[in-house]
LUMKEPA-300691 format. One record per residue (C-alpha): x, y, z; residue number from 0. Coordinates in steps of 0.001 Angstrom, whole numbers, plus 524288, in hexadecimal, padded with zeros to 5 digits. Example, Ala and Ser with C-alpha at 12.3 -4.5 7.8 and 13.67 -1.06 7.14 Angstrom:
// LUMKEPA-300691
<u->8300C, v->7EE6C, w->81E78, n->0> $
<u->83566, v->7FBDC, w->81BE4, n->1> $
This chain:
// LUMKEPA-300691
<u->7FF17, v->80006, w->7FF84, n->0> $
<u->805A3, v->80D6E, w->7FCCD, n->1> $
<u->80506, v->8179A, w->8079E, n->2> $
<u->80576, v->826C5, w->80329, n->3> $
<u->80918, v->83192, w->80958, n->4> $
<u->7FB49, v->838E4, w->80291, n->5> $
<u->7EDD9, v->835C4, w->80A82, n->6> $
<u->7E098, v->83BDA, w->80986, n->7> $
<u->7DEE1, v->847F1, w->80D4D, n->8> $
<u->7EB25, v->84DD3, w->8090E, n->9> $
<u->7ECB4, v->858A9, w->801F5, n->10> $
<u->7F656, v->8558B, w->7F2C5, n->11> $
<u->7FC33, v->85DD0, w->7E993, n->12> $
<u->7FDE7, v->8573F, w->7DAA5, n->13> $
<u->80B09, v->855B9, w->7D82F, n->14> $
<u->809DD, v->84F37, w->7C994, n->15> $
<u->80103, v->84C2A, w->7C0C7, n->16> $
<u->7F552, v->855C6, w->7B8B2, n->17> $
<u->7F091, v->85BA0, w->7C73C, n->18> $
<u->80022, v->85DFB, w->7CA9C, n->19> $
<u->80107, v->86AD6, w->7C137, n->20> $
<u->7F5DA, v->871CF, w->7C832, n->21> $
<u->7FC46, v->86CF9, w->7D4FE, n->22> $
<u->7F08F, v->866AB, w->7D973, n->23> $
<u->7ED8D, v->865DD, w->7E6F2, n->24> $
<u->7E0C7, v->85AC0, w->7EECF, n->25> $
<u->7DE29, v->854BA, w->7F9BF, n->26> $
<u->7E01A, v->84448, w->7F84D, n->27> $
<u->7D32E, v->83E52, w->7F862, n->28> $
<u->7D6CE, v->82FF6, w->7F7CB, n->29> $
<u->7E22D, v->8281A, w->7F770, n->30> $
<u->7DF88, v->81D74, w->7ECDE, n->31> $
<u->7EC17, v->814BD, w->7F131, n->32> $
<u->7EC53, v->80863, w->7E728, n->33> $
<u->7ED0D, v->81351, w->7DB15, n->34> $
<u->7F76F, v->81CEF, w->7E417, n->35> $
<u->7EF40, v->826AB, w->7E3C4, n->36> $
<u->7E72B, v->83296, w->7E827, n->37> $
<u->7DA78, v->83A4B, w->7E610, n->38> $
<u->7DD35, v->84782, w->7E6F4, n->39> $
<u->7CFF1, v->8516B, w->7E66D, n->40> $
<u->7D0B7, v->85A17, w->7DA24, n->41> $
<u->7DA5B, v->85456, w->7D682, n->42> $
<u->7DE5E, v->84C30, w->7C92C, n->43> $
<u->7CFBB, v->84F50, w->7C3FA, n->44> $
<u->7C800, v->84690, w->7BA2D, n->45> $
<u->7BC61, v->84762, w->7B582, n->46> $
<u->7B440, v->83B5A, w->7B7C7, n->47> $
<u->7A53C, v->8353D, w->7B250, n->48> $
<u->79CC6, v->8345E, w->7BE57, n->49> $
<u->7901A, v->82B71, w->7BC79, n->50> $
<u->7852E, v->83127, w->7C2B2, n->51> $
<u->78226, v->828F2, w->7CFF4, n->52> $
<u->7724E, v->82D1E, w->7D411, n->53> $
<u->7736C, v->825C6, w->7E137, n->54> $
<u->77DD2, v->82ED3, w->7E5DB, n->55> $
<u->776F4, v->839A5, w->7DD55, n->56> $
<u->78303, v->83D6C, w->7D65E, n->57> $
<u->78297, v->84390, w->7C7CA, n->58> $
<u->78A5B, v->83DA6, w->7BC2C, n->59> $
<u->7936A, v->8442B, w->7B500, n->60> $
<u->7A442, v->847A4, w->7B413, n->61> $
<u->7A820, v->849A5, w->7C12E, n->62> $
<u->7B76E, v->84E5F, w->7C4AF, n->63> $
<u->7BE93, v->8454B, w->7CB5F, n->64> $
<u->7CAB5, v->8427D, w->7D286, n->65> $
<u->7D4BE, v->83820, w->7CEC4, n->66> $
<u->7E01A, v->83279, w->7D4BC, n->67> $
<u->7EB25, v->837A4, w->7D3BF, n->68> $
<u->7F907, v->8309F, w->7D716, n->69> $
<u->7FF7E, v->83410, w->7E4DC, n->70> $
<u->80D52, v->8361F, w->7DF0D, n->71> $
<u->8036E, v->84313, w->7D949, n->72> $
<u->7FF1B, v->847E0, w->7E4A9, n->73> $
<u->807CA, v->84F63, w->7F111, n->74> $
<u->8048B, v->851ED, w->7FF14, n->75> $
<u->80319, v->85F48, w->800E2, n->76> $
<u->805BF, v->863F9, w->80FFF, n->77> $
<u->7FCDF, v->86D10, w->816A9, n->78> $
<u->8069D, v->8751F, w->81E90, n->79> $
<u->81070, v->87ABD, w->8128E, n->80> $
<u->8060A, v->877B3, w->80817, n->81> $
<u->80EF7, v->8701A, w->7FF51, n->82> $
<u->80F4E, v->861DC, w->7F825, n->83> $
<u->81761, v->85B5A, w->800A8, n->84> $
<u->81CAE, v->84CDE, w->80288, n->85> $
<u->81895, v->84532, w->80DA3, n->86> $
<u->81FD5, v->84054, w->8199A, n->87> $
<u->81D08, v->836C9, w->82566, n->88> $
<u->821B7, v->8399F, w->8335F, n->89> $
<u->81EB0, v->8346E, w->84144, n->90> $
<u->817DC, v->83E89, w->84A03, n->91> $
<u->812A4, v->838CC, w->856E2, n->92> $
<u->813A0, v->82A84, w->854F1, n->93> $
<u->80B07, v->83007, w->84675, n->94> $
<u->81078, v->82EA8, w->83831, n->95> $
<u->80AF2, v->83CF9, w->83440, n->96> $
<u->80DDC, v->84295, w->82426, n->97> $
<u->816E4, v->84E84, w->8232B, n->98> $
<u->81956, v->85757, w->8175C, n->99> $
<u->82725, v->855ED, w->8136E, n->100> $
<u->828A4, v->863EC, w->81279, n->101> $
<u->825F6, v->86B3D, w->81EB6, n->102> $
<u->82780, v->85E46, w->825CA, n->103> $
<u->81922, v->8621B, w->82C3A, n->104> $
<u->80E2E, v->856DC, w->82ECC, n->105> $
<u->802D7, v->8569B, w->8242C, n->106> $
């Protein structure tokens, strides 16, 4: 099983791919471990055709949907220094915590 330094709820910046030129930033919605991908809100958008569902009262049509992006193409944004950074681990009070490699503060 692969272990990632990115978790659900982290704010990440796209560093490679079609959204890297714009420098899109978003929150991680889901981690897909089998395919090494993450789902980031408002990043890697694609149009999908959706059938109407009368039971849920959802109309059909063309919908914009977030598509997964590879884990290696995103980088965690530190909340204190507001820059994309690498993540390190250390022990604090007998707990393993993540920290920013640039400003050395816990994430």
